[in-house]
C-alpha positions as CSV (number, residue, x, y, z in Angstrom):
1,M,108.0,38.4,184.7
2,D,106.4,34.9,185.0
3,R,106.3,35.4,188.9
4,I,104.4,38.5,188.2
5,D,102.0,36.6,185.3
6,T,101.0,34.3,188.0
7,A,100.0,36.8,190.5
8,S,98.4,39.2,188.0
9,S,95.0,39.0,186.3
10,L,94.8,39.0,182.4
11,V,92.7,42.2,181.1
12,L,91.3,41.5,177.7
13,G,89.2,44.7,177.6
14,R,86.6,46.7,179.5
15,L,82.9,47.4,180.1
16,D,81.9,51.0,180.2
17,W,78.6,52.5,181.8
18,Q,78.1,56.3,180.5
19,P,75.6,58.6,182.0
20,N,72.2,57.5,181.8
21,S,73.2,53.9,180.7
22,R,70.7,51.1,181.8
23,P,72.4,48.9,184.4
24,D,72.2,46.0,182.2
25,S,73.6,47.7,179.1
26,P,77.4,48.5,179.3
27,K,79.3,49.0,176.2
28,P,82.1,46.5,175.8
29,T,85.5,47.3,174.3
30,Y,87.9,44.4,173.7
31,Y,91.7,45.0,173.1
32,T,92.1,42.9,169.8
33,T,94.8,45.2,168.2
34,R,97.3,45.3,170.9
35,T,100.7,43.5,170.4
36,Y,101.0,42.8,174.2
37,K,98.7,41.4,177.0
38,T,97.5,43.8,179.6
39,R,97.7,42.5,183.3
40,C,96.5,43.9,186.5
41,I,98.1,43.5,189.9
42,Q,97.9,44.9,193.3
43,R,100.8,46.7,194.9
44,D,101.1,44.4,197.8
45,R,101.2,41.6,195.3
46,L,103.8,43.1,193.4
47,A,105.9,43.9,196.3
48,S,105.6,40.1,197.2
49,C,106.8,39.1,193.8
50,L,109.9,41.3,193.9
51,L,110.6,40.3,197.5
52,Q,110.3,36.5,196.6
53,E,112.5,37.3,193.6
54,L,115.4,38.9,195.8
55,R,115.1,36.2,198.4
56,E,115.4,33.3,195.7
57,K,118.1,34.8,193.3
58,Y,119.8,37.6,195.0
59,S,119.9,37.0,198.7
60,D,123.8,37.0,198.8
61,A,123.9,40.5,197.1
62,V,120.8,42.3,198.4
63,S,119.4,42.6,202.0
64,V,116.0,44.2,202.7
65,T,115.0,46.1,205.8
66,F,111.5,46.6,206.5
67,G,109.9,49.6,208.2
68,A,112.9,51.8,207.3
69,R,113.0,55.1,205.4
70,C,115.7,57.3,204.1
71,V,115.6,60.7,205.8
72,Q,118.8,62.4,204.5
73,A,121.5,62.1,202.0
74,D,124.8,63.9,201.5
75,W,128.1,63.3,199.6
76,R,131.6,63.3,200.7
77,H,135.0,62.1,199.2
78,S,136.8,59.0,200.6
79,G,140.0,59.3,202.4
80,S,142.2,59.8,199.1
81,G,139.7,62.4,198.1
82,S,139.4,60.7,194.6
83,Q,136.2,58.8,195.3
84,E,132.9,60.3,195.8
85,V,130.6,58.5,198.5
86,C,127.0,59.0,199.0
87,R,125.9,58.9,202.8
88,L,122.4,58.0,203.5
89,T,120.8,58.4,206.9
90,F,118.0,55.8,207.6
91,Q,115.6,55.7,210.5
92,Q,113.4,52.6,211.6
93,Q,110.6,52.7,214.2
94,H,111.1,50.3,217.2
95,G,108.9,47.4,216.8
96,S,109.2,47.1,212.9
97,S,110.9,43.8,211.7
98,G,114.5,44.0,210.8
99,S,116.2,42.5,208.0
100,T,114.4,39.6,205.7
101,G,114.8,36.1,206.6
102,S,113.2,33.4,205.0
103,T,109.8,34.5,206.3
104,G,108.2,38.0,207.2
105,S,105.6,40.4,205.9
106,T,105.6,40.8,202.2
107,T,103.2,43.7,202.4
108,S,105.5,46.0,204.3
109,T,107.4,49.0,203.0
110,I,110.7,48.0,201.2
111,S,113.8,50.1,201.5
112,A,117.0,48.7,200.0
113,T,120.4,49.7,199.2
114,A,122.7,48.1,196.8
115,S,126.4,47.7,196.7
116,S,126.6,48.9,200.4
117,S,130.2,49.5,201.2
118,S,132.6,51.4,203.7
119,S,131.5,51.7,207.3
120,S,127.9,51.5,208.5
121,S,127.3,53.0,212.0
122,S,124.1,52.5,214.0
123,S,122.9,54.6,216.9
124,S,119.6,54.8,218.8
125,S,117.6,58.0,219.0
126,S,114.6,58.8,221.2
127,S,113.3,61.6,218.6
128,S,111.8,61.0,215.2
129,S,110.5,63.0,212.5
130,S,107.4,61.0,212.2
131,S,104.4,61.5,214.1
132,S,104.9,58.5,216.4
133,S,106.3,59.2,219.8
134,E,108.1,55.8,219.8
135,P,111.8,56.0,219.5
136,V,113.7,55.0,216.5
137,T,117.0,53.7,215.5
138,E,119.1,55.8,213.0
139,W,122.0,54.4,211.0
140,V,123.9,55.5,208.1
141,E,124.8,53.7,204.8
142,E,127.6,54.8,202.4
143,S,127.9,53.6,199.0
144,S,129.8,54.7,195.7
145,F,126.5,53.7,193.8
146,V,123.1,54.6,195.0
147,I,119.9,54.0,193.1
148,G,117.0,56.3,194.5
149,A,113.4,54.6,194.3
150,D,111.9,56.4,197.1
151,G,109.1,57.6,195.4
152,A,107.8,61.3,194.8
153,G,108.7,62.1,198.4
154,S,112.4,61.1,197.7
155,S,114.9,62.1,200.3
156,L,117.7,61.4,197.9
157,R,115.9,63.9,195.2
158,S,115.5,66.6,197.8
159,A,119.1,66.3,198.5
160,I,120.1,66.6,195.0
161,E,117.7,69.4,194.4
162,A,119.1,71.4,197.2
163,S,122.6,71.1,195.8
164,S,124.0,74.1,193.8
165,S,126.7,71.9,191.9
166,T,124.2,70.5,189.6
167,P,121.5,71.4,186.9
168,F,119.2,69.1,188.6
169,C,115.8,70.5,189.3
170,V,112.2,69.3,189.9
171,K,109.4,70.7,187.6
172,R,106.1,70.6,189.8
173,F,102.7,71.3,188.2
174,P,99.9,72.9,190.5
175,D,97.1,70.4,190.8
176,K,94.1,72.0,189.0
177,N,92.0,69.1,189.1
178,T,92.0,67.5,192.6
179,I,90.4,64.2,192.8
180,V,90.2,61.9,195.8
181,Y,89.2,58.3,196.3
182,R,88.0,55.4,198.4
183,T,88.0,51.8,197.8
184,I,85.6,48.9,198.1
185,P,85.9,45.3,197.1
186,L,83.3,44.0,194.6
187,F,82.2,40.3,194.7
188,W,80.0,39.4,191.7
189,P,77.5,36.6,192.4
190,K,77.7,33.5,190.4
191,E,74.3,34.1,188.5
192,L,76.1,37.0,187.1
193,A,79.2,35.5,185.9
194,A,78.0,35.3,182.3
195,S,77.4,39.2,182.1
196,R,80.2,40.2,184.5
197,P,83.3,38.5,183.3
198,G,86.5,38.7,185.4
199,D,89.1,39.5,182.8
200,V,88.1,43.1,181.9
201,N,88.0,46.5,183.6
202,Y,84.8,48.2,184.6
203,S,84.0,51.8,184.5
204,A,81.0,53.9,185.3
205,R,80.7,57.6,184.6
206,T,78.0,59.9,186.0
207,K,77.0,63.5,185.4
208,S,77.1,64.1,189.4
209,G,80.9,64.1,189.5
210,I,81.5,60.6,191.1
211,N,82.8,57.9,189.4
212,L,84.0,54.3,189.7
213,D,86.3,52.3,188.2
214,C,86.9,48.6,189.0
215,L,90.1,46.3,188.6
216,P,90.2,42.6,188.3
217,T,92.4,40.6,190.6
218,K,93.9,37.0,190.3
219,E,91.9,35.9,193.2
220,G,88.6,36.9,191.7
221,P,87.1,40.0,193.7
222,F,87.3,43.5,192.0
223,I,88.7,46.4,193.6
224,G,86.3,49.3,193.1
225,V,87.8,52.9,193.3
226,M,85.3,55.6,193.7
227,L,86.7,58.9,192.5
228,Y,85.3,62.3,193.4
229,K,86.1,65.9,194.3
230,P,87.4,66.8,198.0
231,G,84.5,67.8,200.3
232,D,81.8,66.1,198.2
233,K,78.9,66.5,200.6
234,R,77.2,63.2,199.4
235,I,80.5,61.3,200.3
236,A,81.0,63.4,203.5
237,A,77.4,62.6,204.7
238,L,78.0,58.6,204.6
239,K,77.6,57.5,207.9
240,T,75.9,54.0,207.8
241,A,75.9,51.0,205.5
242,E,72.4,52.2,204.3
243,D,73.8,55.5,203.4
244,V,76.2,53.7,201.1
245,R,73.7,51.3,199.9
246,A,71.5,54.6,198.9
247,L,74.6,56.1,197.0
248,F,75.2,52.8,195.1
249,Q,71.5,52.5,194.2
250,E,71.3,56.1,193.0
251,H,74.7,56.2,190.8
252,F,75.7,52.7,190.5
253,P,73.0,50.4,190.8
254,A,74.7,48.0,188.4
255,F,77.4,47.4,191.0
256,L,75.2,47.0,194.1
257,P,74.8,43.2,193.6
258,A,78.5,42.8,194.0
259,V,78.9,44.8,197.5
260,R,78.8,43.0,200.8
261,E,77.0,44.4,203.6
262,V,80.1,44.4,205.9
263,D,82.1,46.3,202.8
264,L,79.2,49.0,202.9
265,Q,80.0,50.1,206.5
266,R,83.8,49.8,206.0
267,F,83.3,52.4,203.1
268,A,81.5,54.7,205.0
269,D,84.2,54.7,207.7
270,K,87.1,55.1,205.3
271,P,88.9,58.5,205.1
272,D,89.8,60.0,201.6
273,C,92.7,59.0,200.0
274,S,94.7,61.4,197.8
275,L,96.3,61.1,194.2
276,P,99.8,62.2,193.5
277,T,100.4,65.6,191.7
278,F,102.3,65.9,188.6
279,S,106.2,66.3,188.6
280,Y,109.2,65.2,186.8
281,A,113.0,65.9,187.4
282,G,115.6,67.0,184.8
283,P,117.5,67.9,182.7
284,V,119.8,65.3,184.5
285,L,118.5,62.2,186.6
286,H,121.8,61.6,188.3
287,Y,124.1,63.4,191.0
288,G,127.9,63.5,190.5
289,H,129.2,60.1,189.8
290,T,127.3,58.0,192.6
291,A,123.5,58.5,192.4
292,V,120.7,58.0,189.9
293,L,116.9,58.2,190.5
294,V,114.2,55.8,189.0
295,G,110.5,55.5,189.4
296,D,108.4,58.4,190.9
297,A,111.3,60.1,192.1
298,I,111.8,61.3,188.5
299,H,108.4,61.2,186.8
300,T,105.2,61.3,189.1
301,V,101.7,61.1,187.5
302,K,98.1,60.2,188.4
303,P,97.4,56.6,188.0
304,Y,94.7,56.8,185.3
305,F,96.5,55.2,182.3
306,G,98.8,52.5,184.3
307,Q,102.0,54.2,183.5
308,G,103.6,54.5,187.0
309,V,104.9,51.1,187.5
310,N,105.3,50.4,183.7
311,S,107.5,53.5,183.5
312,A,109.5,52.6,186.6
313,F,110.4,49.2,185.0
314,E,111.3,51.0,182.0
315,D,113.8,53.1,183.8
316,V,115.3,49.9,185.5
317,A,115.7,48.6,181.8
318,V,117.3,51.9,180.6
319,L,119.7,51.8,183.7
320,E,120.6,48.3,182.8
321,K,121.4,49.3,179.3
322,A,123.5,52.3,180.4
323,L,125.6,49.8,182.7
324,D,125.8,47.4,179.7
325,E,127.1,50.1,177.3
326,T,129.6,51.2,179.7
327,E,130.6,48.0,180.8
328,D,129.6,48.4,184.3
329,D,131.3,51.5,184.9
330,A,129.2,53.3,187.4
331,V,130.6,56.7,186.8
332,A,129.9,56.5,183.1
333,A,126.6,54.9,183.6
334,V,124.9,57.4,185.8
335,H,125.7,60.1,183.0
336,R,124.6,57.8,180.3
337,Y,121.4,57.0,182.1
338,S,120.4,60.6,182.2
339,Q,121.1,61.0,178.3
340,L,118.9,58.1,177.6
341,R,116.0,58.6,180.1
342,A,115.6,62.3,181.0
343,K,113.6,63.5,177.9
344,D,111.2,60.4,178.3
345,A,110.8,61.2,182.0
346,E,109.7,64.8,181.1
347,A,107.6,63.8,178.3
348,L,105.6,61.1,180.0
349,V,104.6,63.7,182.7
350,V,103.7,66.6,180.3
351,L,101.7,64.2,178.1
352,S,99.9,62.8,181.2
353,H,99.2,66.3,182.6
354,S,97.7,67.4,179.6
355,L,95.0,64.5,179.9
356,D,94.2,65.9,183.5
357,G,91.7,68.4,182.3
358,G,88.1,69.1,181.1
359,F,87.0,69.0,177.4
360,A,89.6,71.5,176.1
361,T,92.4,69.9,177.1
362,F,91.4,66.3,177.1
363,V,88.3,65.1,175.5
364,G,88.6,67.7,172.9
365,P,92.0,66.6,171.5
366,L,91.2,62.9,171.8
367,I,88.0,63.5,169.6
368,L,89.9,65.7,167.1
369,D,92.9,63.3,166.9
370,S,90.7,60.2,166.3
371,L,88.8,62.0,163.7
372,L,91.7,63.2,161.7
373,H,93.7,59.8,162.2
374,K,90.8,58.1,160.5
375,L,90.9,60.6,157.6
376,A,94.7,60.8,157.3
377,P,96.3,57.9,159.2
378,K,99.6,58.4,157.5
379,I,99.7,61.9,158.5
380,I,98.0,62.2,161.9
381,S,98.9,59.9,164.6
382,P,96.5,58.2,166.9
383,N,95.3,60.3,170.0
384,I,97.6,60.3,173.1
385,I,96.0,57.3,175.1
386,A,96.5,55.3,172.0
387,S,99.9,56.4,171.4
388,L,100.9,55.5,174.8
389,Q,99.9,52.0,174.5
390,N,102.1,51.7,171.5
391,E,105.1,49.9,172.9
392,A,107.2,50.8,169.8
393,W,107.2,54.7,170.7
394,S,109.1,56.2,173.5
395,F,107.3,59.0,175.5
396,A,109.7,61.5,174.0
397,Q,109.0,60.3,170.4
398,I,105.2,60.4,171.2
399,R,105.4,64.0,172.5
400,A,107.4,65.1,169.5
401,R,104.7,63.5,167.2
402,K,101.9,65.2,169.0
403,R,103.7,68.6,168.7
404,W,103.7,67.9,165.1
405,D,100.1,67.0,164.9
406,R,99.3,70.0,166.7
407,A,101.4,72.5,164.4
408,L,99.7,70.5,161.4
409,Q,96.3,70.9,162.9
410,V,96.8,74.7,163.6
411,G,98.0,74.9,160.2
412,L,95.1,73.1,158.5
413,L,92.9,75.2,160.7
414,A,94.4,78.4,159.6
415,A,94.3,77.5,155.9
416,G,90.6,76.5,156.2
417,A,90.0,79.9,157.9
418,A,92.0,81.7,155.3
419,L,90.0,79.8,152.5
420,L,86.7,80.5,154.3
421,L,87.5,84.2,154.5
422,R,88.3,84.2,150.8
423,V,85.0,82.5,149.9
424,L,83.2,84.9,152.1
425,A,84.9,87.8,150.5
426,A,84.0,86.5,147.0
427,L,80.4,86.0,148.1
428,L,80.4,89.5,149.3
429,G,81.8,90.9,146.1
430,L,79.3,89.0,144.1
431,A,76.5,90.1,146.3
432,S,77.8,93.7,146.0
433,K,77.9,93.3,142.0
434,L,74.3,91.9,142.2
435,L,73.2,94.7,144.3
436,S,74.8,97.4,142.1
437,R,73.0,96.0,139.3
438,V,69.8,95.9,141.3
439,G,70.4,99.5,142.0
440,L,70.9,100.3,138.3
441,L,67.7,98.6,137.3
442,A,65.8,100.7,140.1
443,A,67.2,103.8,139.0
444,G,66.2,103.1,135.5
445,A,62.6,101.8,136.6
446,A,62.6,105.3,138.5
447,L,63.5,107.2,135.3
448,V,61.0,105.3,133.2
449,L,58.2,106.1,136.0
450,R,59.1,109.6,136.0
451,V,59.1,110.0,131.9
452,V,55.7,108.2,132.2
453,A,54.4,110.5,135.0
454,A,55.4,113.5,132.9
455,L,53.7,112.1,129.6
456,L,50.7,111.4,131.6
457,G,50.9,114.7,133.0
458,L,51.3,116.5,129.6
459,A,48.5,114.2,128.4
460,S,46.3,115.4,131.0
461,K,47.0,119.0,130.3
462,L,46.4,118.4,126.6
463,L,43.2,116.8,127.2
464,G,42.2,119.6,129.7
465,R,43.0,122.1,127.0
466,Q,41.0,120.3,124.5
467,L,38.0,119.8,126.7
468,L,38.2,123.5,127.3
469,R,38.1,124.4,123.8
470,R,35.4,122.0,123.0
471,R,33.3,123.8,125.7
472,Q,34.0,127.2,124.6
473,V,33.0,126.3,121.0
474,L,29.7,124.6,122.1
475,A,28.9,127.7,124.2
476,A,29.9,130.1,121.3
477,L,27.6,127.8,119.1
478,L,24.8,127.7,121.7
479,G,25.2,131.6,121.9
480,L,24.7,132.0,118.3
481,A,21.6,129.5,118.0
482,G,19.9,131.5,120.8
483,K,20.6,134.7,119.0
484,L,19.1,133.3,115.4
485,L,16.1,131.9,117.4
486,G,15.4,135.4,118.8
487,R,15.5,137.0,115.5
488,V,13.0,134.5,114.0
489,G,10.7,135.0,116.9
490,A,10.5,138.7,116.2
C-alpha cells in the first residue's frame, strides 16, 4: 500500500454546491470521525503501481501479457482423470506488446494467469471476435488453480454460469436510473488556491439534471466527471468550445476558471461513457476445485461510493485468508472462499442498488435513518452511506442491520399509526358524547320554548276573553245609562 499511497491523493473532505448555491459559497464537510484516511487514485496509476509491484517482487512467479483477453474457458480432467484442469483461451491482437520486460506501457490492459502449468499451445488466427480486422494470436493456458479477475464481462464467469453442474448464477438488475458521463480536467489558478484546496472532493448538484463531481489527483489537476441522462439535448448540442463554456457558465460557474480553452473543445468532441449496471454472483463464487472469481466478476456496482476497487481488494484479502486457513490447499480454499465472501458480494450490490434511485429509495431512507439514529443511536444504526464507511462492519452485517432497522421503523410506524387511530377514536367518542349532550340541551330548550309558547297562547286567550267581557259589561252599562237618560227627559 505504500506504493499506492505515493501515487494517490489524500482526501480530507468535500465541498458541495447545492442548487441555487452562490459560486463562492460551497458547503464544506471534513472527515474528522473516520478511523482511516481516504485516498483517490486514477485507474492507470493503480495499474502502474500493481505492475511495478509484480516486476519487483514476483517476476519469477507471475508473467503479464498486454493487449490480451480471455475469450473462452472450459474444464477437463488430466491424464489420470483425478485432477481437474481449467483451460483458458486467450486472444491477442497483432501489434500489441507481448510479455512484460523491464520497460513498457503501464496503462495497457493487464491480463495474467497464476500457477500456469501443463502445456501451452499457440496458433495464429486471421479471425477475431473484436471489431478490428487485424489478425490475432490465439493460445490456450491450462491451470489447476485460476483466479478470474476479468471484470463484469468475465469470460470465466460466463463459462461457469453456462455450466449445469454448479449452483452458480448471476443476478442482474435492470438499470432504471441510466446515467452517462464525460470527463474534463480542471486546473485551479493559483489565485484561487486558498478557496479551492487540493485535498477535497468537489460536488455540484443542479435542478437541471446535470451534475458535476471532481476528484483530486496527486499531480494537482482535478478530474471532473459530468453526469447526465442519455440523450440530454443540451449535451448533444455541444459542438464548439463556446458551447461548453456557455454550459459551464449556466450550470457550473464556480468551475469555469479551472477549465482550459483546449479542454473545452475536447469535452465537446468526446462521446458519452456508460456506467456499469448492478449484478452479483452467488451463492458460490467458485467452480469445481480449480476456479474462483474476484472483483467486478462477482459484484458490479456504479462507482458512486468508491466500493468497486476497495471491495476487490477485500476479495483478495478474503481469498488469502481462505488459503491460509486451508494451508494452501487450493481445492479446499476455493470452497472456503465462497463461504467467506458470497454473502458480502450479494449484500454490497443489493445495498448499492438501493441507493441508485430517487427520494423514496435513496434520499428518504437516508434522512429517516439519520434522524432516528440521532434520537436513538443505540437502537437505529447510521444511514447506509455512513455504515458503508465503517470498516468494522462487513457488507452482510450492514445489510442485516438495515433489515432490522427497517423492520423496527415499520413497527414504530405501525405502533404510531395504531396510537393515532386510538386517539382519533377517543376524540370522536368524546365529540359524540358532547354532541349528544348538546342534543339533550337543545331538546330541553325546545320543550321549554313550547311550554312558554303554550302559556303565552293561553294568556293571550285569557286576556282576549277578559277584554271581551269588559267590552260587554261596558256596552251593557252604556245601554242602561241611555235608557235612564231617556226616561228623565220624558
